[in-house]
DODREN-648007 format. One line per 3 residues: number of its first residue (from 1); for each residue x, z, y of N, C-alpha, C. Coordinates in steps of 0.2 Angstrom, whole numbers. Each point is the difference from the previous one (the first is absolute). Layout:
N
NUM) X/Z/Y/X/Z/Y/X/Z/Y; ...
END
This chain:
92
1) 462/630/825/2/3/-6/2/-5/-5; 5/1/-4/2/-5/-5/-3/2/-7; -2/-5/-3/-2/1/-7/5/-2/-5
4) 2/3/-5/4/-2/-5/-2/0/-7; 2/-4/-4/-1/0/-7/6/2/-4; 0/5/-4/6/2/-3/-1/-2/-8
7) 5/-3/-3/-1/-1/-7/7/2/-3; -1/2/-6/5/2/-4/0/-3/-7; 4/-5/-2/0/-3/-6/1/5/-6
10) 2/6/1/1/5/-5/-6/1/-4; -6/-2/2/-6/0/-4/0/-4/-6; 4/-5/0/0/-5/-5/6/2/-5
13) 3/5/2/6/2/-4/-1/6/-4; 4/1/-6/-1/6/-4/3/6/3; 4/0/5/3/5/3/-3/1/7
16) -3/6/1/-3/1/7/5/0/5; -2/-3/6/5/-1/6/6/-4/-2; -1/-4/-5/6/-4/-2/0/-7/4
19) -5/-2/4/0/-6/3/3/0/7; 0/-6/3/2/-1/7/-6/0/4; 0/5/4/-6/1/5/0/-5/6
22) -5/-2/2/-1/-5/6/-6/2/4; 1/0/7/-5/1/4/-2/-6/4; -6/-2/0/-3/-6/3/-4/2/6
25) 2/-3/6/-4/1/6/-4/-6/2; -6/-1/-2/-4/-6/0/-1/-3/7; 0/5/5/-1/-3/7/5/3/5
28) 6/-3/0/6/2/4/0/-3/7; -6/-3/2/0/-3/7/2/5/5; 4/-1/5/2/5/5/5/4/-2
31) 3/0/-6/6/5/-1/6/-4/1; 4/3/4/7/-3/2/4/0/-6; 6/-4/0/5/0/-5/3/7/-1
34) 1/3/5/3/7/0/-5/5/-3; -7/-1/2/-5/4/-3/0/-1/-8; 0/-6/-2/0/-2/-7/6/4/-4
37) 6/-1/3/6/3/-3/-1/8/0; -3/3/5/-1/7/0/-6/2/-5; -5/-4/-1/-5/1/-5/3/0/-7
40) 4/-5/-1/4/-1/-7/4/6/-1; 4/2/5/4/6/-1/-4/6/-2; -6/1/3/-4/6/-1/-3/0/-7
43) -2/-6/-2/-3/-1/-7/6/1/-5; 6/-2/1/6/0/-4/-1/-2/-7; -4/-6/-1/-1/-3/-6/5/-6/0
46) 1/-3/-6/5/-5/0/-2/-6/5; -6/-1/1/-2/-5/5/-7/2/2; -1/-2/7/-7/0/3/-1/-7/3
49) -6/-2/-1/-2/-7/2/-5/1/6; 0/-5/5/-4/0/5/-3/-7/1; -7/0/-1/-4/-6/0/-2/-2/8
52) 2/-6/2/-1/-3/6/-4/-6/0; -3/-2/5/-4/-7/0/6/-5/-1; -3/-6/-3/5/-5/-1/2/-4/6
55) 6/-2/0/3/-4/5/1/-7/-2; -3/-2/-6/1/-7/-3/-7/-1/-3; -3/-6/2/-7/-1/-3/0/-1/-7
58) 5/-1/-3/1/-1/-8/-1/7/-3; 1/5/3/0/7/-3/-6/4/1; -1/5/-4/-6/4/1/1/6/5
61) 6/3/-1/3/5/4/7/0/0; 3/5/4/7/0/0/2/7/-2; 6/1/-3/2/7/-3/7/1/3
64) 1/6/2/7/2/2/1/6/-5; 6/0/-3/2/5/-5/6/4/3; -1/7/0/5/4/2/2/5/-5
67) 6/2/-1/3/6/-4/1/5/5; 1/6/-2/1/6/5/6/-2/5; 4/-5/-2/6/-1/4/0/-7/4
70) -4/-5/-2/1/-6/3/-6/-5/-2; -1/-5/4/-5/-5/-2/3/-5/-5; -4/-2/-5/2/-5/-5/-3/-7/2
73) 4/-5/-1/-3/-7/0/-5/-2/-5; 1/3/-6/-4/-1/-6/2/4/-6; -5/3/-3/1/4/-6/-6/-1/-5
76) 2/-1/-6/-5/-2/-5/-5/6/-1; 2/6/-2/-4/6/-1/-5/1/5; 2/1/6/-5/1/5/-5/-6/2
79) 2/-6/-1/-4/-6/1/-6/0/-6; 2/1/-6/-5/0/-5/-4/6/1; 3/6/1/-4/6/1/-5/0/6
82) 2/-3/5/-4/-1/6/-6/-5/-2; 1/-5/-3/-5/-4/-2/-5/3/-5; 2/4/-5/-4/4/-4/-4/5/4
85) 3/4/4/-3/5/4/-6/-3/4; 2/-6/4/-6/-3/4/-5/-3/-4; 1/-2/-6/-5/-3/-4/-4/6/-3
88) 3/5/-2/-4/6/-3/-4/3/6; 2/0/6/-4/3/6/-5/-5/1; 1/-6/0/-6/-5/1/-5/0/-5
91) 1/2/-6/-5/-1/-5/-3/7/-2; 3/5/4/-3/7/-1/-7/2/3
END
């Protein structure tokens, strides 16, 4: 079973549901690329991020970013949102 962290920046906005939603899956080990794409399509948010173990000793972890249609090499919003979600979950 996969656990996800859903965040919506709309909480910080004056208009409800005005933010860009993001789903973070903090343990995506074992999910194939095709599976990640299907999950992102199912959530249908702007981006869904999948956290994997690092493949470079200089990093803490690896993140893959998917939209409902394709994987992205990099995107600012989901990178920052993922970091915030993981830190919030770690300190909760």
